N, C-alpha and C positions, 0 to 999 in steps of 0.2 A: 183832341179832336177825333170824334168817332166817324167812321165811314159806314154808311148804310149799305146793305147789299143791293145790287142792281134789281130793278123791277121790270117786269115785262112791259112792252109798249102799251099805251092806253088803248082802250077799245076792246072789242071782242076778237078772239082768234078767228082766223079764216077757217081752220079745221082743228078738231081736237080728237085724239084717239087714245087707246090704251095699248101699251106694249105687251105683247103676248109671247108665250114660250116658243111658238113657231118662228118668231122673228129673231132668235138669238143665234150666236155663234157657240162653239163647244164650251167656251168659258162662261156662258150664261149672260153675256152682255148683248144688247141689241146691235144688230149689224148696222154699220154706217150707211150701207146702201138702202136699208129700210127707211132710215131718217131722210136720206136724200130723195127717195121716191115720194115720201109724204110732203117734203118741201116743194118738190116740183108740182105736185097736185095743188098745193096751196097757191103757189105762184101762178099756175095755170088758171085757177079760179079768179084771182085778182086780174090777170091779163084779159081774160074773156069778158069780164064785166066792164073793164075800162075800154077795151077795143070794141065792145058791143058786137062781138062775134068771135069766130075762131081765131086762135093764136097758137103759135108753135114755139117751143123752147129752142133757142139757137145757141145759147152759151150759159155757162154757170161759172162764176168766179170762185176762187179757192175757198175751201171750207176748212176750218180748224175745229176739231172736236174738243170742247172745253170740259165736258163732264159726261160720264157714261149714263146711258139710259138703261134701267133695269126692268125686268119683267114686273108688270103691274103698275108701272109709272104711267100717269096721265101725261100725254105730250100735247102741247098746244103750239100751233104754228101761226105766227102773226105776219101779215104782209103789208107792205107799203110801196106804192109807186114812187120811185125817186127821180125818174126822168122819163120823158116821152119825146120820141123823135117823130119823124114823118110816118114811118111804118113800124117803129119798134118801141118797146117799153123796157125799162130796167126796174126790177122789183126786188126789194130787200125782204128776205124771209128770215125770221128768227124762230128757233125752236127752243121751247122752255119745258122742263119736266117738273112734275110734282109727284112725290111719293103718295100712294093712295091714302095713307093715314095722316098726312101732314098738309099744311096750308102753304108752306114756303115753296116758292118756285125758283128753279135754278136754270140759268141759260145753258143750253147744250151746244148750240152752234148757230151760225148765221151764214148766209151766202147771198149773192146778188145774181138773179136770174135775168137773162135777156130773152125777150119774146118778140116775135114778129107777127103782126096781124096778117091773117091769111084770108083771101077772098074765095069765092066759090070756084074759081079756076085754079085754086091751090097755089096762087102766087101772092107775094106781098101786096098789101093794099094800104092806102092811107088810113090813119086813125083820125076820127072826127075830133 
């Protein structure tokens, strides 16, 4: 019985970017904080669209780094709303990398971000 490698989620990524030399640590690997920042941007995009307005990050569940991201890799961030509360959203973000000269994508990490919809008074507001 053969096991196929996992594939990224269906649909288009929320954002896609290229890892650059300025984003590395002294060993030449991309900083985990760079990945997390892009994941938060992707989750914020999903949250803003779903909440139809401003939303703020209030929590991030644990991340495990499964594979390093190298300079030149294309990194795609996929987002899915997994729960909606009265004022909050839980969004799963998965990061996948692809070496520039290859087609195979490898999952790098995932996390669940919790956002709260924010009104003009900067206080939580109900999500329609």
